[in-house]
C-alpha positions as CSV (number, residue, x, y, z in Angstrom):
1,M,-25.9,-4.2,-9.9
2,A,-24.6,-5.9,-13.0
3,H,-28.1,-5.9,-14.6
4,A,-28.7,-2.2,-13.7
5,L,-25.4,-1.2,-15.2
6,N,-26.2,-3.2,-18.4
7,D,-29.3,-1.2,-18.8
8,C,-28.4,2.4,-17.8
9,G,-26.1,3.4,-20.6
10,V,-22.8,3.1,-18.7
11,K,-20.0,2.9,-21.3
12,V,-17.3,1.1,-19.2
13,V,-17.1,-0.4,-15.6
14,C,-14.0,-0.2,-13.6
15,V,-13.8,-3.0,-11.1
16,Q,-11.3,-2.7,-8.0
17,H,-10.4,-6.1,-6.9
18,G,-8.5,-7.4,-3.8
19,S,-8.9,-10.5,-1.8
20,G,-10.4,-8.5,1.1
21,I,-12.7,-6.3,-0.9
22,W,-15.4,-8.8,-2.1
23,G,-17.1,-11.5,-0.2
24,G,-16.7,-15.3,-0.7
25,E,-13.4,-17.3,-0.5
26,D,-10.7,-14.9,-1.6
27,G,-13.3,-12.5,-3.0
28,A,-15.0,-15.1,-5.2
29,Y,-18.4,-13.2,-5.2
30,I,-16.8,-10.9,-7.9
31,L,-17.3,-13.6,-10.3
32,D,-21.1,-13.4,-9.9
33,F,-20.9,-9.8,-10.8
34,I,-18.6,-10.0,-13.9
35,R,-20.5,-13.1,-15.3
36,A,-23.6,-11.1,-15.4
37,L,-22.0,-7.8,-16.8
38,R,-22.5,-7.0,-20.4
39,V,-20.6,-3.7,-20.3
40,P,-16.9,-3.4,-21.2
41,M,-14.9,-3.8,-18.0
42,V,-11.4,-2.6,-16.7
43,V,-10.1,-4.4,-13.7
44,T,-7.6,-3.0,-11.2
45,L,-5.7,-5.6,-9.1
46,H,-5.0,-4.2,-5.5
47,D,-2.8,-7.3,-4.8
48,V,-1.2,-10.0,-6.7
49,P,-0.4,-12.9,-4.4
50,A,3.0,-14.5,-5.0
51,Q,1.8,-17.9,-3.8
52,P,-1.8,-17.9,-4.8
53,S,-4.3,-20.4,-3.5
54,P,-6.2,-22.3,-6.2
55,A,-9.2,-20.0,-5.6
56,Q,-7.0,-16.9,-6.0
57,R,-5.4,-18.2,-9.1
58,S,-8.9,-19.0,-10.7
59,I,-10.4,-15.7,-9.7
60,L,-7.6,-13.7,-11.1
61,T,-7.5,-15.8,-14.3
62,E,-11.2,-15.2,-15.0
63,L,-10.9,-11.5,-14.2
64,V,-8.2,-11.1,-16.7
65,D,-9.9,-13.2,-19.4
66,T,-13.1,-11.2,-19.0
67,A,-11.6,-7.7,-18.7
68,G,-11.0,-5.4,-21.6
69,A,-7.9,-4.1,-19.7
70,T,-6.2,-5.3,-16.5
71,I,-4.4,-2.7,-14.4
72,V,-1.6,-3.4,-11.8
73,M,0.0,-0.9,-9.6
74,S,3.7,-1.7,-10.0
75,Q,6.3,-3.4,-12.2
76,A,6.7,-6.0,-9.5
77,A,3.1,-6.8,-9.6
78,A,3.2,-7.2,-13.4
79,A,6.3,-9.6,-13.1
80,E,4.3,-11.6,-10.6
81,M,1.3,-11.9,-12.8
82,E,3.6,-13.5,-15.5
83,R,5.5,-15.6,-13.0
84,S,2.5,-17.0,-11.1
85,Y,-0.5,-16.5,-13.5
86,G,0.9,-16.8,-16.9
87,V,-0.2,-13.3,-17.9
88,T,2.4,-11.6,-20.0
89,A,3.2,-7.9,-19.8
90,D,1.4,-7.0,-23.1
91,R,-1.9,-7.9,-21.4
92,L,-1.3,-5.5,-18.5
93,D,-1.3,-1.6,-17.9
94,V,1.0,-0.5,-15.0
95,V,-0.7,2.5,-13.3
96,P,0.7,3.5,-9.9
97,H,-1.4,3.8,-6.7
98,G,-2.8,7.4,-6.7
99,V,-1.8,9.8,-4.0
100,P,-2.9,13.2,-2.9
101,H,-1.0,16.3,-3.9
102,L,0.6,17.6,-0.7
103,P,2.9,20.6,-0.5
104,Q,6.4,19.9,0.8
105,V,6.5,21.5,4.3
106,A,8.6,21.3,7.3
107,A,7.4,18.6,9.8
108,D,7.9,20.9,12.7
109,T,5.3,23.4,11.4
110,I,2.6,20.6,11.3
111,K,3.4,18.7,14.5
112,P,1.3,21.1,16.7
113,R,-1.8,20.1,14.7
114,V,-1.5,16.5,15.9
115,G,-0.3,17.2,19.4
116,L,3.4,16.2,18.8
117,Q,5.3,19.5,18.9
118,G,8.9,19.0,20.1
119,R,8.8,15.4,19.2
120,A,10.8,13.4,16.7
121,V,8.1,11.4,14.9
122,I,8.2,7.9,13.4
123,L,5.1,7.1,11.7
124,S,3.2,3.9,10.6
125,I,0.0,4.4,8.8
126,G,-2.8,2.0,7.9
127,L,-5.2,-0.6,9.3
128,L,-3.7,-2.2,12.4
129,K,-3.2,-6.0,11.9
130,P,-0.5,-8.6,12.1
131,G,2.1,-8.7,9.3
132,K,3.0,-5.1,9.2
133,G,6.1,-5.3,11.5
134,C,4.9,-3.1,14.3
135,E,6.4,-5.4,16.8
136,S,9.9,-4.9,15.4
137,V,9.6,-1.2,15.6
138,I,8.5,-1.2,19.2
139,D,11.4,-3.5,20.0
140,S,13.6,-0.9,18.3
141,M,12.4,2.0,20.3
142,P,14.4,1.7,23.6
143,A,17.7,2.2,21.5
144,V,16.1,5.0,19.6
145,V,14.9,6.8,22.6
146,E,18.3,6.4,24.3
147,A,19.8,8.2,21.3
148,V,17.0,10.5,20.5
149,P,14.9,11.1,23.8
150,S,12.2,13.0,22.1
151,A,11.4,10.1,19.7
152,C,7.9,9.0,19.3
153,F,6.6,6.1,17.3
154,V,2.9,6.7,16.1
155,M,0.8,3.9,14.8
156,M,-2.0,5.6,13.1
157,G,-5.1,3.5,12.0
158,A,-8.1,1.6,13.3
159,T,-7.9,-2.1,13.8
160,D,-8.6,-4.0,10.6
161,P,-12.4,-4.6,10.6
162,N,-12.1,-8.2,9.6
163,L,-9.6,-8.9,12.4
164,L,-11.8,-6.9,14.9
165,A,-14.9,-9.0,13.9
166,R,-13.0,-12.3,14.4
167,D,-10.7,-11.5,17.4
168,G,-11.8,-8.2,18.8
169,N,-8.9,-5.9,19.8
170,T,-6.8,-8.7,21.1
171,Y,-3.9,-7.8,18.6
172,R,-3.9,-4.2,19.7
173,A,-4.0,-5.2,23.3
174,G,-0.9,-7.3,22.6
175,L,1.0,-4.3,21.2
176,E,0.0,-2.1,24.0
177,A,1.3,-4.8,26.4
178,Q,4.6,-4.9,24.6
179,V,4.8,-1.1,24.8
180,A,4.2,-1.2,28.6
181,A,6.6,-4.0,29.1
182,R,9.3,-1.9,27.3
183,G,8.5,1.1,29.4
184,L,7.7,3.1,26.3
185,G,4.4,4.7,27.4
186,Q,5.7,8.2,26.6
187,N,7.3,7.2,23.3
188,V,4.6,5.2,21.5
189,K,1.3,6.5,20.6
190,F,-1.7,4.7,19.0
191,V,-4.3,6.6,16.9
192,D,-7.2,4.1,17.0
193,R,-9.6,5.6,14.4
194,F,-10.2,6.3,10.8
195,V,-9.2,9.8,9.8
196,G,-10.4,12.0,7.1
197,R,-8.5,13.4,4.1
198,V,-7.2,16.6,5.8
199,E,-6.1,14.9,9.1
200,F,-4.5,12.2,7.1
201,G,-2.4,14.7,5.3
202,N,-1.5,16.4,8.6
203,W,-0.2,13.0,10.1
204,L,1.9,12.4,6.9
205,E,3.4,15.9,7.0
206,A,4.1,15.8,10.7
207,A,6.2,12.7,10.5
208,D,10.0,13.0,10.4
209,V,10.3,9.3,9.2
210,I,7.7,7.0,7.8
211,T,8.2,3.3,8.1
212,T,6.8,0.2,6.3
213,P,8.7,-2.6,8.0
214,Y,6.6,-5.4,6.4
215,P,8.1,-8.9,6.9
216,D,6.4,-10.3,3.7
217,L,9.0,-9.5,1.0
218,D,6.7,-10.7,-1.8
219,R,4.4,-7.8,-1.3
220,N,4.2,-5.9,-4.7
221,V,1.9,-3.0,-3.8
222,A,1.9,-0.8,-0.7
223,A,-0.3,2.3,-0.6
224,T,1.4,3.4,2.6
225,L,4.8,3.7,1.0
226,S,3.3,5.7,-2.0
227,F,1.6,8.1,0.6
228,A,4.9,8.5,2.4
229,M,6.7,9.4,-0.8
230,A,3.9,11.9,-1.7
231,A,4.5,13.7,1.6
232,G,8.2,14.0,0.8
233,R,9.3,12.1,4.0
234,A,12.4,10.0,4.6
235,I,11.4,6.3,4.6
236,V,12.7,3.3,6.4
237,S,11.4,-0.1,4.9
238,T,12.1,-3.7,4.6
239,P,13.1,-4.7,1.0
240,Y,9.7,-6.1,-0.1
241,A,9.2,-6.2,-3.8
242,Y,7.5,-2.8,-4.1
243,A,9.9,-1.0,-1.8
244,K,12.8,-2.3,-3.9
245,E,11.2,-1.1,-7.0
246,V,10.5,2.6,-5.9
247,L,13.1,3.3,-3.2
248,S,16.9,3.7,-3.6
249,P,19.6,4.7,-1.3
250,E,18.8,8.3,-2.2
251,R,14.9,7.9,-1.6
252,G,14.9,5.7,1.5
253,R,16.6,3.2,3.6
254,L,16.1,-0.6,3.3
255,V,16.7,-2.8,6.3
256,P,16.3,-6.6,6.8
257,P,13.0,-7.8,8.0
258,D,12.4,-8.6,11.6
259,S,15.6,-6.8,12.8
260,S,14.9,-4.2,15.4
261,E,18.6,-3.5,15.5
262,A,18.7,-2.5,11.9
263,L,15.5,-0.4,12.3
264,A,17.1,1.4,15.2
265,D,20.2,2.2,13.4
266,A,18.3,3.6,10.5
267,F,15.8,5.7,12.7
268,I,18.7,7.2,14.7
269,E,20.7,8.1,11.7
270,L,17.7,9.9,10.1
271,L,16.5,11.6,13.2
272,R,19.9,12.9,14.1
273,D,20.6,14.2,10.6
274,P,17.9,16.8,9.3
275,E,19.8,17.5,6.1
276,L,19.8,13.8,5.2
277,R,16.1,13.6,6.0
278,A,15.4,16.6,3.9
279,S,17.4,15.3,0.8
280,M,15.9,11.9,1.1
281,G,12.4,13.2,1.3
282,R,13.0,15.6,-1.6
283,R,13.9,12.7,-3.9
284,A,10.9,10.6,-2.9
285,Y,8.6,13.6,-3.4
286,E,10.1,14.2,-6.8
287,Y,9.6,10.5,-7.8
288,S,6.1,10.6,-6.6
289,R,4.9,13.4,-8.9
290,S,3.7,10.7,-11.5
291,M,1.5,9.2,-8.8
292,V,-0.7,12.3,-8.0
293,W,-4.4,11.7,-8.6
294,W,-4.7,13.7,-11.8
295,E,-1.8,11.9,-13.5
296,V,-3.3,8.6,-12.4
297,G,-6.8,9.8,-13.5
298,S,-5.3,10.7,-17.0
299,Q,-4.0,7.2,-17.4
300,Y,-7.2,5.6,-16.4
301,R,-9.2,7.9,-18.9
302,R,-6.8,6.8,-21.7
303,I,-7.4,3.1,-20.7
304,F,-11.2,3.6,-20.5
305,D,-11.2,5.2,-24.0
306,R,-9.2,2.4,-25.4
307,T,-11.4,-0.2,-23.8
308,M,-14.6,1.4,-25.1
309,S,-13.1,1.7,-28.7
310,L,-12.2,-2.0,-28.7
311,A,-15.6,-3.1,-27.3
312,D,-17.0,-4.0,-30.7
313,S,-13.8,-5.8,-31.8
314,P,-13.5,-9.6,-31.8
315,P,-12.5,-10.7,-28.3
316,R,-9.0,-11.7,-27.6
317,A,-8.1,-15.4,-27.2
318,P,-7.8,-16.2,-23.4
319,F,-4.4,-16.8,-22.1
320,R,-5.1,-20.2,-20.8
321,K,-1.5,-21.3,-20.0
322,L,-2.0,-22.1,-16.4
323,A,-1.0,-25.7,-16.7
324,A,2.5,-24.8,-17.6
325,V,2.6,-22.3,-14.9
326,V,1.4,-24.7,-12.2
327,A,3.7,-27.5,-13.5
């Protein structure tokens, strides 16, 4: 592929990198590609591990050294790049994760499209796998249902393909068993499939509250949270790095990790108070306007133009400062 791109007249190549996207240990096969590439390259880092393995540090180091521009998706990710990899802010462009442009609509008008009319909907979206805090939400639901009997927690997303290949649907079965043990069969719904763009928007707009209760507080990018804001929904989240950056008391609720009691209190407060939900969602929606695809696309175009204009300039010196960082 690199050789084909070198010969076909492409002006710039944009590489999307995350540890689960490319093959090899921590995505190491990306290095074969960029070493063969002779076209100017822009790299977007989908995750910046806070405690990188030697392989992760080595890969990200080479990517940044090779790229004409490096894009991260949050200020928290930029700060982590300097803290853990020795890459200073002047070597990075911060461009948010893109989101669709969705109109602000009342959730009750969309719920019939997803079969949830009359329900108070709490939504979690994304590939199902450990580390997303679903267990804590399930544990919170008995208290939520007692206070708001129409409450329904929806986990929308297929099982992560890597997890499915390794363990089958063992993890999903464990969550289903937890739901059954709690007697929540009528108040928890699994949507075990990939959905298209239109249906995805319907699920976002049908939610009263969207939650990202991730226990990993170092997480510096979360597409789910960006999508929730784009839909103008009230958000309940743990205070991981990205959530702390984009949420405030006016745009969401931050609760301690692994606390079903705190989650229940936040859900109950929001489900009982439609005015609070609406005002919180409106502020989140307004904040997300800089994230819509055409705004993000404009930023990428400017970075591509700059990278192409600098392609014939002498290369920058690599930032090799990792010894100090590791020490």
